[in-house]
C-alpha positions as a printed Julia matrix, in Angstrom:
517×3 Matrix{Float64}:
 -52.68   10.04   10.7
 -49.16   10.63   12.12
 -49.42   14.58   12.15
 -52.79   14.03   13.97
 -51.4    12.1    16.7
 -48.33   14.16   17.12
 -50.55   17.1    17.82
 -52.4    14.82   20.36
 -48.89   14.06   21.91
 -48.19   17.59   22.28
 -51.83   18.6    23.6
 -50.94   16.27   26.57
 -47.48   17.87   27.42
 -48.98   19.92   30.17
 -50.95   17.27   31.76
 -48.01   14.92   32.22
 -49.74   11.95   30.47
 -48.56    9.58   27.79
 -51.33    9.04   24.88
 -52.87    5.77   25.55
 -54.07    5.12   22.0
 -52.9     6.29   18.64
 -54.59    5.82   15.21
 -53.77    3.13   12.87
 -53.03    3.74    9.13
 -53.32    0.18    8.18
 -57.31   -0.31    7.78
 -57.39    0.43    4.06
 -54.7    -1.95    3.59
 -54.77   -4.96    5.64
 -57.17   -7.04    3.18
 -54.48   -6.96    0.58
 -52.41   -9.76    2.48
 -52.71  -13.31    3.47
 -50.73  -14.25    6.52
 -48.37  -17.09    5.69
 -49.38  -20.26    7.57
 -46.8   -21.28    9.95
 -47.06  -23.91   12.6
 -43.93  -22.62   14.64
 -45.47  -21.6    17.88
 -42.39  -20.25   19.06
 -42.61  -17.44   16.45
 -44.01  -14.21   16.73
 -46.92  -13.67   14.21
 -48.31  -10.07   13.14
 -51.8   -11.0    11.86
 -52.76   -9.55    8.77
 -49.4    -8.14    8.27
 -47.71  -11.32    8.69
 -47.07  -11.96    5.09
 -45.66   -8.67    4.22
 -43.35   -8.84    7.19
 -42.19  -12.04    5.62
 -41.74  -10.38    2.33
 -39.64   -7.83    3.98
 -37.44  -10.46    5.4
 -37.28  -13.1     2.61
 -37.39  -11.2    -0.8
 -33.9   -11.11   -2.37
 -32.73   -7.59   -1.87
 -31.87   -7.4    -5.63
 -35.69   -7.89   -6.28
 -36.93   -5.91   -3.39
 -37.33   -2.52   -4.8
 -39.11   -3.81   -7.91
 -41.47   -5.65   -5.88
 -42.13   -3.05   -3.43
 -43.04   -0.61   -6.12
 -45.55   -3.27   -7.51
 -47.32   -3.28   -4.3
 -47.43    0.44   -4.41
 -48.89    0.16   -7.71
 -51.41   -2.02   -6.38
 -52.46    0.25   -3.71
 -50.41   -0.45   -0.66
 -49.58    2.59    1.2
 -46.02    3.78    2.15
 -47.2     3.42    5.78
 -48.02   -0.06    5.57
 -44.88   -1.1     3.95
 -43.13    0.9     6.98
 -45.09   -0.73    9.36
 -44.04   -4.26    8.08
 -40.51   -3.37    7.72
 -40.44   -2.09   11.51
 -42.04   -5.29   12.61
 -39.57   -7.48   10.61
 -36.66   -5.4    11.77
 -37.91   -5.82   15.54
 -38.39   -9.66   15.07
 -35.22   -9.97   13.36
 -32.74   -7.91   15.66
 -34.75   -7.19   18.89
 -32.72   -3.99   19.33
 -29.59   -5.77   19.52
 -27.86   -5.38   16.18
 -25.9    -2.12   15.4
 -26.73   -1.55   11.82
 -30.29   -3.29   12.36
 -31.45   -0.66   15.11
 -30.18    2.19   13.03
 -32.25    1.16   10.18
 -35.17    0.82   12.35
 -34.6     4.31   13.6
 -34.45    5.58   10.12
 -37.78    4.48    9.05
 -40.11    6.76   10.84
 -38.1     9.68    9.53
 -37.95    8.35    5.9
 -41.83    8.36    6.09
 -41.63   12.09    7.02
 -39.41   12.85    4.43
 -41.45   11.07    1.7
 -44.26   13.28    2.49
 -42.47   16.21    1.45
 -41.06   14.76   -1.82
 -42.72   15.58   -5.24
 -45.41   12.94   -5.56
 -43.28   11.06   -8.29
 -40.25   10.74   -6.05
 -42.37   10.22   -2.74
 -41.34    6.76   -2.42
 -37.39    7.18   -2.67
 -36.87    7.95    1.04
 -38.73    4.79    2.14
 -37.3     2.58   -0.78
 -33.68    3.49    0.58
 -34.43    2.37    4.04
 -36.48   -0.68    3.09
 -33.46   -1.74    0.85
 -30.9    -1.22    3.8
 -33.47   -3.01    6.21
 -33.98   -6.04    3.92
 -30.22   -6.27    2.99
 -29.31   -6.3     6.69
 -31.84   -8.84    7.64
 -30.65  -11.17    4.94
 -27.01  -10.58    5.97
 -27.95  -11.87    9.19
 -29.93  -15.01    8.01
 -33.37  -13.63    6.93
 -36.37  -15.12    8.4
 -34.48  -18.27    9.69
 -32.49  -16.15   12.08
 -34.76  -14.15   14.26
 -34.2   -12.7    17.88
 -37.64  -11.74   19.09
 -39.7   -14.74   20.24
 -43.05  -14.92   22.19
 -42.79  -14.23   25.85
 -44.72  -15.2    28.76
 -45.77  -12.11   31.15
 -44.85  -12.53   34.9
 -47.26  -13.76   37.17
 -45.92  -11.5    40.09
 -48.1    -8.76   41.08
 -47.12   -5.32   39.72
 -45.7    -3.1    42.45
 -46.61    0.62   42.79
 -42.79    1.38   41.89
 -42.74   -0.93   38.78
 -40.21    1.36   36.98
 -37.78    0.73   39.88
 -38.52   -2.85   39.73
 -38.04   -2.98   36.12
 -34.78   -1.16   36.4
 -33.48   -3.4    39.42
 -34.1    -6.5    37.1
 -32.46   -4.8    34.19
 -29.47   -3.85   36.28
 -28.99   -7.53   37.02
 -28.81   -8.29   33.45
 -31.58  -10.88   33.7
 -33.12  -10.89   30.14
 -35.76  -13.42   30.7
 -37.23  -11.9    34.07
 -37.02   -8.37   32.46
 -38.87   -9.3    29.38
 -41.4   -11.07   31.52
 -41.86   -8.04   33.72
 -42.24   -5.8    30.84
 -44.66   -7.72   29.11
 -46.87   -7.82   32.24
 -46.47   -4.04   32.28
 -47.71   -3.61   28.46
 -50.63   -5.98   29.33
 -51.63   -3.74   32.25
 -51.15   -0.21   30.24
 -49.0     0.46   27.37
 -48.63    4.14   28.3
 -47.51    3.27   31.9
 -45.16    0.59   30.56
 -43.43    3.33   28.49
 -43.26    5.44   31.75
 -41.75    2.34   33.59
 -39.3     1.55   30.97
 -37.63    5.06   31.3
 -36.16    4.33   34.49
 -33.77    1.83   32.68
 -33.26    4.06   29.73
 -32.12    7.05   31.91
 -29.46    4.6    33.58
 -26.77    4.85   31.05
 -26.2     8.0    28.37
 -25.99    6.17   25.14
 -27.16    7.94   21.9
 -28.75    4.51   20.73
 -30.4     3.79   23.88
 -32.42    6.92   24.11
 -32.92    7.33   20.25
 -34.21    3.73   20.0
 -36.74    4.4    22.93
 -38.17    7.36   21.22
 -38.24    5.91   17.72
 -40.04    2.83   18.81
 -42.61    4.79   20.5
 -43.28    6.91   17.5
 -43.31    3.93   15.26
 -46.56    2.91   17.24
 -48.35    5.81   15.22
 -47.65    4.05   12.05
 -48.06    0.26   13.09
 -50.87    0.91   15.62
 -50.76    0.08   19.4
 -51.41   -3.77   18.93
 -47.75   -3.98   18.15
 -46.65   -1.81   21.01
 -45.09   -4.81   23.06
 -43.06   -5.92   19.82
 -41.57   -2.38   19.32
 -40.99   -1.26   22.78
 -39.61   -4.56   24.14
 -36.67   -3.72   21.85
 -35.49   -1.25   24.43
 -35.74   -3.63   27.23
 -33.38   -5.83   25.41
 -31.1    -3.24   24.55
 -30.77   -2.01   28.22
 -30.28   -5.62   29.47
 -27.58   -6.33   26.88
 -25.9    -3.32   27.81
 -25.8    -3.92   31.25
 -24.42   -7.56   30.47
 -21.48   -6.06   28.47
 -20.91   -3.64   31.38
 -20.56   -6.21   33.72
 -18.61   -8.41   31.4
 -16.08   -5.52   30.96
 -16.17   -4.62   34.65
 -16.96   -0.97   33.85
 -18.26    1.31   36.26
 -21.87    2.37   35.82
 -22.82    5.75   34.52
 -22.46    8.5    37.34
 -26.09    9.61   36.39
 -27.4     6.49   38.29
 -26.62    8.26   41.66
 -26.73   11.83   40.35
 -30.34   11.73   39.15
 -32.02   10.68   42.22
 -29.76   13.08   44.23
 -30.9    15.98   42.28
 -34.46   15.1    42.05
 -34.59   14.97   45.88
 -32.19   17.91   46.38
 -34.45   20.15   44.27
 -37.79   18.71   45.3
 -38.77   18.12   41.64
 -41.16   15.25   42.02
 -43.46   17.25   44.44
 -43.19   20.56   42.33
 -45.38   21.44   39.35
 -43.65   22.25   35.97
 -43.15   26.07   35.72
 -43.93   28.16   32.35
 -41.31   30.83   32.59
 -39.62   31.88   29.4
 -36.26   32.93   30.52
 -35.42   34.81   27.28
 -32.65   34.41   24.54
 -29.8    35.52   26.8
 -30.57   32.94   29.38
 -31.26   30.1    26.62
 -27.82   31.11   24.75
 -25.73   31.33   28.2
 -27.24   27.86   29.22
 -26.44   26.21   25.93
 -22.93   27.35   26.39
 -22.67   26.01   29.8
 -23.99   22.79   28.75
 -21.95   22.12   25.76
 -18.69   23.36   27.67
 -19.32   22.29   31.06
 -19.11   18.88   32.97
 -21.95   16.45   32.79
 -22.72   16.95   36.55
 -22.56   20.66   36.26
 -25.08   20.58   33.23
 -27.48   18.23   34.81
 -27.64   20.49   38.05
 -28.22   23.48   35.79
 -31.33   21.59   34.27
 -32.41   20.69   37.5
 -32.15   24.29   39.19
 -33.87   25.84   35.95
 -36.83   23.42   36.46
 -36.94   24.09   40.16
 -37.07   28.01   39.33
 -39.94   27.43   37.32
 -38.29   27.9    33.98
 -40.38   25.89   31.47
 -39.36   22.41   30.43
 -39.41   23.37   26.53
 -36.88   26.24   27.51
 -34.65   23.8    29.05
 -34.98   21.51   26.2
 -34.3    24.54   24.08
 -30.88   25.13   25.57
 -29.86   21.44   25.52
 -30.78   21.18   21.86
 -28.9    24.29   21.13
 -25.7    22.98   22.97
 -25.66   19.93   21.01
 -25.76   21.93   17.81
 -22.82   24.11   19.17
 -20.85   20.72   19.46
 -21.56   20.05   15.77
 -20.72   23.63   14.64
 -17.38   23.39   16.52
 -16.39   19.94   15.47
 -12.94   19.73   13.95
 -14.05   16.87   11.76
 -12.34   13.43   11.42
  -8.61   13.08   11.37
  -6.66   10.81    9.29
  -6.67    8.05   11.96
 -10.17    8.42   12.18
 -11.39    8.54    8.58
 -12.56    5.84    6.19
 -13.96    5.43    2.9
 -17.46    6.64    3.71
 -16.2     9.24    6.12
 -13.17   11.0     4.96
 -11.01   13.61    6.62
 -12.88   16.41    7.81
 -16.32   14.59    8.03
 -19.05   15.38   10.55
 -21.81   13.23    9.5
 -22.69    9.72   10.71
 -21.54    8.92   14.21
 -20.09   12.28   15.21
 -20.03   14.17   18.16
 -22.37   16.7    16.89
 -24.86   14.6    14.93
 -25.02   12.1    18.06
 -25.44   14.92   20.44
 -28.34   16.62   18.34
 -30.3    13.07   17.85
 -29.95   12.28   21.55
 -31.09   15.81   22.78
 -33.99   15.47   20.5
 -34.98   12.07   21.72
 -34.77   13.43   25.34
 -36.97   16.49   24.54
 -39.59   14.3    22.96
 -39.84   11.83   25.77
 -40.15   14.47   28.22
 -43.09   15.74   26.27
 -45.16   12.7    26.19
 -44.3    11.16   29.57
 -45.35   11.68   33.18
 -44.01   14.26   35.48
 -41.25   12.32   37.05
 -40.05   11.5    33.45
 -40.33   14.9    32.03
 -37.94   16.3    34.6
 -35.7    13.26   34.48
 -35.39   13.07   30.82
 -34.38   16.69   30.7
 -31.75   16.23   33.62
 -30.24   13.26   32.05
 -30.24   14.89   28.47
 -28.14   17.79   29.77
 -25.86   15.4    31.44
 -25.68   13.42   28.27
 -24.92   16.53   26.03
 -22.25   17.77   28.27
 -18.61   16.67   28.82
 -17.6    16.98   25.17
 -16.22   20.32   25.15
 -12.6    19.2    24.96
 -13.51   16.92   22.14
 -14.3    19.8    19.7
 -12.51   23.06   18.69
 -12.8    26.22   20.96
 -14.12   28.2    18.16
 -16.87   27.42   15.83
 -16.49   26.78   11.73
 -16.42   30.66   10.82
 -19.25   30.55    8.74
 -20.65   33.81   10.0
 -17.43   35.77    8.79
 -17.86   33.69    5.55
 -21.49   34.78    5.24
 -20.24   38.47    5.38
 -18.53   37.87    2.16
 -21.58   36.72    0.35
 -22.62   39.68   -2.02
 -25.51   38.09   -3.93
 -28.89   38.19   -2.69
 -30.88   36.57   -5.51
 -32.64   33.57   -3.99
 -32.27   31.42   -6.98
 -28.55   32.1    -7.23
 -27.89   31.29   -3.54
 -29.73   28.05   -3.76
 -27.67   27.13   -6.86
 -24.52   28.16   -4.98
 -25.74   25.9    -2.06
 -25.86   23.02   -4.31
 -22.29   23.77   -5.5
 -21.01   23.87   -2.04
 -22.68   20.61   -0.97
 -21.52   18.83   -4.18
 -17.91   20.18   -3.63
 -18.05   19.06    0.06
 -17.5    22.64    0.99
 -18.81   22.65    4.65
 -17.7    26.45    5.42
 -19.64   27.94    2.29
 -22.77   25.71    2.66
 -22.98   26.81    6.2
 -22.26   30.61    5.2
 -25.07   30.45    2.44
 -27.57   29.04    4.91
 -26.71   31.53    7.44
 -26.7    34.41    4.98
 -30.19   33.07    3.96
 -31.47   33.2     7.55
 -30.15   36.84    8.45
 -31.58   38.26    5.22
 -35.05   37.12    6.32
 -35.77   34.63    3.73
 -37.84   31.69    4.6
 -36.46   28.36    5.59
 -38.75   25.86    3.72
 -36.6    26.52    0.48
 -33.64   25.52    2.08
 -35.13   22.31    3.67
 -36.31   21.62    0.27
 -32.91   21.98   -1.34
 -31.15   19.73    1.34
 -33.73   17.24    1.33
 -32.8    15.23   -1.77
 -29.2    14.87   -0.47
 -30.44   13.41    2.76
 -32.32   10.92    0.41
 -29.63   10.15   -1.98
 -26.56    9.93    0.25
 -25.67    7.21    2.55
 -25.14    9.11    5.44
 -23.36    6.5     7.46
 -26.76    5.52    8.71
 -27.72    8.95   10.18
 -28.98   10.8     7.41
 -32.75   10.44    7.92
 -32.76   10.68   11.72
 -30.72   13.78   11.46
 -32.68   15.48    8.9
 -35.87   14.82   10.98
 -33.93   16.06   14.11
 -33.22   19.38   12.49
 -36.74   19.83   11.43
 -38.26   19.31   14.83
 -35.62   21.44   16.6
 -35.85   24.18   14.21
 -39.7    24.67   14.91
 -38.99   24.39   18.62
 -36.62   26.99   18.76
 -37.15   30.55   18.97
 -36.65   32.43   15.82
 -33.55   34.26   16.85
 -31.87   31.11   17.56
 -33.18   28.42   15.25
 -30.92   28.93   12.23
 -28.12   27.4    14.14
 -29.99   24.14   13.36
 -30.34   24.54    9.71
 -26.77   25.55    9.42
 -25.81   22.56   11.03
 -27.9    20.43    8.69
 -26.08   22.41    5.74
 -22.63   21.45    7.25
 -23.56   17.69    7.59
 -25.15   17.53    4.2
 -21.93   18.89    2.59
 -19.93   16.45    4.68
 -22.06   13.36    3.65
 -22.24   14.32   -0.26
 -20.41   11.82   -2.55
 -21.27    8.42   -1.01
 -24.64    7.35   -2.69
 -26.86    5.2    -0.9
 -27.15    1.76   -2.04
 -30.16    0.96   -3.95
 -30.93    4.52   -4.94
 -29.79    4.32   -8.53
 -32.15    1.29   -9.29
 -34.94    3.06   -7.34
 -34.72    6.25   -9.35
 -34.82    4.27  -12.63
 -37.62    2.14  -11.53
 -39.76    5.18  -10.59
 -39.01    6.71  -13.99
 -36.93    9.74  -12.44
 -33.91   11.75  -13.98
């Protein structure tokens, strides 16, 4: 199961290893479907899941949710449905469609959210993303328009520096050759292939590049390792496509390409064991401030220096994560020129500076936890570089939620929760943040706040980011020391209040089909 594998991943943090295998949740369900017979040898096939993958691609979206609920009633698990949707998405888009890869990245978080919902409503988060998934696939032509095709692994010998080899080919924007090399690497070892892939992922600081790489790896816990090549090659294709676009536009590459190897060498990080020093709250807060407000190079150097001094990788990651939340809490919100119907003036949800920074920091931290020594330190250095350089895009002071919290006189938990609902539904970001901050400083338990905000992450569209960001905050809250962690939950309250009022397509129908109020 997912939670067991997650613990297995974290158990390997200190050993600098990738988990070579994960448990599949599909065994009890695979007998329920018969793969569609298809003579097209130029098409990827997914064995016992093939018919369900085709179902996700080809069922008319207006009939999808009723048909999915029928399968759930027949005993098909949410994990199996998510697996099929992930494979349908990968086969359709290959990591090269904006709405498509955002939907793929939401599938895993939606499954986590489903496990926290009341039993009668458990399917809602997954139905939300399945609807979005099939709708986007059909907009692009359904099963008749697919990006991923079978690929032949290169016969060239795999060199010792396979990561640099793949990176060099990716930089040349040679899609066919990069695909062949990665296929060979996966055939040799899935875990090492993922390590080698990180060289290319670290070449640019792009939220979609890094979050896709992380969410694809985590999805293997649901689909099983037999689908590793299909899911992970999305990142190869994303990186190659990005390089081709950079070359076509004659843009300079990111400065991280030269800075990362220089810092690794200067601080001798590849030959130095990771430390376990906890630098304390003052250092964490100061480092977060410097990362958020400093230049990318200064932030990367701070991370490299801290690792060289023996400060733990978890502490460095904690500072980067808090820096991203600082950006969110300092965000001025969209102005009139930036606003749209789904993201009105003042919005901070969706593709905002803070949400993007938080999701990126979360992905860099997670990859650092499950990869080898080189990629642990490299991911944190690039993560700091990625988070920095945005201080001039946000306000000099945070949303004054701490002052507003001081004006809250009520201490009754149920009253505060009702007031939080009122603030969210009024799009009152300040008051929502103030209530959550007040809740935290008065020693209340966080679970009630998460439970109150979860239904909004399900019901609202969220401009493609609601599921990922909710899961990001959950993970970062747990991974941050108690004295600082409430900043994450305050940030979630702000985003929730920002996104309310734009219901997700299909959710009204889903609630009716499930017999919910």
